[in-house]
C-alpha positions as CSV (number, residue, x, y, z in Angstrom):
1,M,9.9,-14.6,0.6
2,H,7.9,-13.2,-2.3
3,P,6.2,-9.8,-2.2
4,V,2.5,-10.1,-1.1
5,F,-0.6,-8.1,-0.6
6,E,-2.2,-9.1,2.7
7,V,-6.0,-8.3,2.8
8,F,-7.4,-8.2,6.4
9,K,-10.4,-7.0,8.4
10,S,-9.8,-4.7,11.4
11,N,-11.3,-5.8,14.7
12,S,-11.7,-2.2,15.8
13,N,-13.8,-0.7,12.9
14,Y,-14.6,-3.8,10.9
15,Q,-13.2,-2.3,7.7
16,Y,-11.0,-4.1,5.1
17,Y,-7.4,-3.1,4.5
18,F,-4.5,-4.2,2.4
19,R,-0.8,-3.9,3.0
20,L,2.0,-4.6,0.6
21,K,5.0,-6.4,1.9
22,A,8.3,-6.5,0.1
23,E,10.5,-9.7,-0.2
24,N,12.0,-8.9,3.2
25,G,8.6,-8.9,4.9
26,Q,8.6,-5.1,5.5
27,I,5.4,-3.2,4.9
28,I,6.0,-0.7,2.1
29,L,2.4,0.5,1.3
30,A,-0.9,0.4,3.2
31,S,-4.4,1.3,2.3
32,E,-7.2,3.3,3.9
33,G,-10.2,1.4,5.1
34,Y,-12.8,-0.2,2.7
35,T,-16.3,-1.1,3.7
36,T,-16.3,-4.3,1.6
37,K,-13.7,-6.9,0.8
38,E,-14.5,-6.5,-2.9
39,N,-13.7,-2.8,-2.8
40,C,-10.4,-3.7,-1.0
41,L,-9.5,-6.2,-3.7
42,N,-10.3,-3.6,-6.3
43,G,-7.8,-1.3,-4.5
44,V,-5.1,-4.0,-4.7
45,T,-5.8,-4.2,-8.5
46,S,-5.5,-0.5,-8.8
47,V,-2.1,-0.5,-7.0
48,K,-0.9,-3.2,-9.3
49,Q,-1.9,-1.1,-12.3
50,N,-0.8,2.3,-11.1
51,S,2.5,1.5,-9.3
52,P,4.8,1.3,-12.2
53,Y,4.3,4.9,-13.2
54,D,6.4,7.6,-11.4
55,S,3.8,10.3,-12.1
56,N,1.3,8.5,-9.8
57,Y,3.5,9.0,-6.7
58,L,3.0,12.1,-4.5
59,R,6.1,12.9,-2.5
60,R,5.1,14.4,0.8
61,T,6.7,15.7,4.0
62,A,4.9,15.0,7.3
63,N,4.5,17.7,10.1
64,N,7.4,16.1,12.0
65,G,9.8,16.7,9.0
66,Q,9.9,13.0,7.9
67,Y,9.1,11.9,4.4
68,Y,6.4,9.7,2.9
69,F,4.6,9.1,-0.3
70,N,1.1,8.5,-1.5
71,L,0.2,6.4,-4.6
72,K,-2.7,7.8,-6.5
73,S,-4.9,6.3,-9.3
74,M,-4.3,7.8,-12.7
75,N,-8.0,7.4,-13.5
76,N,-9.5,9.4,-10.7
77,G,-6.6,10.9,-8.8
78,Q,-7.6,9.3,-5.5
79,V,-5.0,8.1,-3.1
80,I,-4.9,4.2,-3.1
81,G,-1.9,3.7,-0.8
82,T,0.4,5.4,1.7
83,S,3.9,4.6,2.7
84,E,5.6,4.5,6.1
85,L,7.6,7.5,7.3
86,Y,11.2,7.8,6.2
87,V,14.0,9.9,7.8
88,S,15.4,10.9,4.4
89,Q,14.3,11.8,0.9
90,Q,16.5,8.9,-0.4
91,G,14.7,6.5,1.9
92,R,11.4,7.7,0.4
93,E,12.8,7.2,-3.1
94,N,13.9,3.7,-2.1
95,G,10.4,3.0,-0.9
96,I,8.8,4.2,-4.1
97,N,11.2,2.0,-6.1
98,S,10.3,-1.0,-3.9
99,V,6.6,-0.5,-4.6
100,K,7.3,-0.1,-8.3
101,R,9.2,-3.4,-8.3
102,N,7.1,-5.4,-5.9
103,A,3.4,-4.4,-6.4
104,P,2.9,-5.7,-10.0
105,V,4.2,-9.2,-9.1
106,A,2.8,-9.5,-5.6
107,H,0.4,-12.3,-4.8
108,V,-2.7,-11.6,-2.7
109,I,-3.1,-13.4,0.7
110,D,-6.6,-13.2,2.1
111,L,-6.4,-13.1,5.9
112,T,-10.1,-12.3,6.4
113,N,-10.9,-16.0,6.9
114,Q,-8.3,-16.1,9.7
115,Q,-8.3,-14.1,12.8
116,A,-8.7,-10.4,11.9
117,R,-5.7,-8.1,12.5
118,A,-5.7,-4.4,13.2
């Protein structure tokens, strides 16, 4: 399997989202909601452009003590994607490395013409 960005529309709030899946099918980055598909696709483009640079990753710790990261845009500093939670800092670093490796080469799959997924 190749890395992919899946673009979909939520049934619950009718917003558009993307998720980046690695070669193994695991979701490694997810977006916030967008009001239009065009804006969502612009978010994907931004991830592809910003993901190779370590300075664009904000390493965070959740309230429960687990680790995650946000990917921000170097142009405006806005968060353009958030990872899953990791039990270790090394897991978080592995996730960042996976996004760096997969995002620039991932294809986009538009699921909005299929049944929407939440």
